[in-house]
N, C-alpha and C positions, 0 to 999 in steps of 0.2 A: 504494499499499499504506499501511496505517496503522501499520505497525511502526516503532517508534522506532529511532534510529541504533544503540543498543546491542543491538537485537534482530537486526542484520543477520546473515543466514545466511552461513556460511563454506562455499563450494561449490568443490570441485576437480573439474575435468573432465579425464579421462585418455583419450587417443585417439591412435593413430597418424596419423590423418587431420588434417592441419594446417589444411584448409579448415574442417572441422568445429570444431576448437578456435577458430579465429578468429571464426566466426560465433556460436559458443556464448558466448565471452567477451563479445563485443559485446552480444548480446541479453540475456544474463543479468545483465550489469552494469547495463543500463538498468532492470532490475527490482530494482536496489538490493541485489543479492547482492555479497558480496566474493568474487570469482572468481579462482581460480588455475588454470592449465592445465598439463598434462604430456603429453608425447609417450610416456612410458613409465610405465605404471601401477606397475611394480615399483619405480621410483624413489621412490614415495610411501612405501615402507616406511622410508626413511631420513629422511623429513621429520619434524620435530618440530612442524610446524603442525597444530593440531587442527581438523579440518573437522567441520562438521555434516552435510554430505551429500558423498558421492563419486559422480560420474557416470562409469561405466565404458562404453566403447565395446566391445561384443562382436563387432564385424564380423569380426575375425580368427579368434577361437575362443571359443565359449561356454564350453567346459571350462576353458580358461586363465582366462577372466573369472571363472568361479566359484571357482577356486583363489585368485587374486588377492584376490577379495572376502573369502574366508575369512581370508587372511593379514592383510589390512588391518584386519578387525574385531577381531583379536587386539590390533593395535597401537593401534587407536583405536576401543574397544568402543561408544561412544556415537554413532558415525557412522551415518548411513543411507546407503542405496545405491539408485541409480537405473541400470539397465542400458538402454543404447541399442543399436541395430544397424541394418544395411542392411535396408531393406524387404523385399528379395528373400528374405532368410534368416529374417525374423521369424516367418512363419507356420509353417514346419516346425519351428522351434526350440521355439516355445510349447507344442506338444502334448507333447513329451518333457521339457520343462524343468520343474524343481520350481517351485511357486508363487512362491518368493522370487526366481526368475530370470525374471520376466516381461519381455519386451524390447520397449521402445518403438521405433518406427521413428525413426531419428535425424533424418530430414529432413522428417518429416511435419507436425508442429505444435509449435512452440516453447511454445505456451500449455499444451499437454498436458505438455511437459517441466518447465515451471515448476510446474504444479500437482503433478506427481509429486515434484519436489524439496521442495516445501513439505510434502507428505505424508510424505516420508522423513525429514524433519528431526526432531530429538528432540522439539520442541514439536508437530509434527504427529502423531508416533506417540503421544505421551502423550494428545493430544486424541482420537485415534481409538480408544485403549484405554479412555477415560473413560466 
């Protein structure tokens, strides 16, 4: 990446799946993101750390994920969101889910996840809107 050090994206990954957290932290850190992980998305409400992008694992419940996303966007309005989930549940969720809640299969492609994070970042959103 040609981003300079002060353009490092701050990404937090929230998932109850500790294996996913370990893999995501390892792979995203290699992409020069500043990565934090949390086993409990709700605990992010208390954090003062301003993130650029929040990756939420919706494997347990898409409804809960949507609620957490709304709450976090009040606390951190500039943050972008990327929703991931288990592949088995992604297809059926997509049809009913609002556009903003498109779910990426969490084990499918970390390149797709990286692309989604960049697009969800404040700079990515402003470029897309330009």
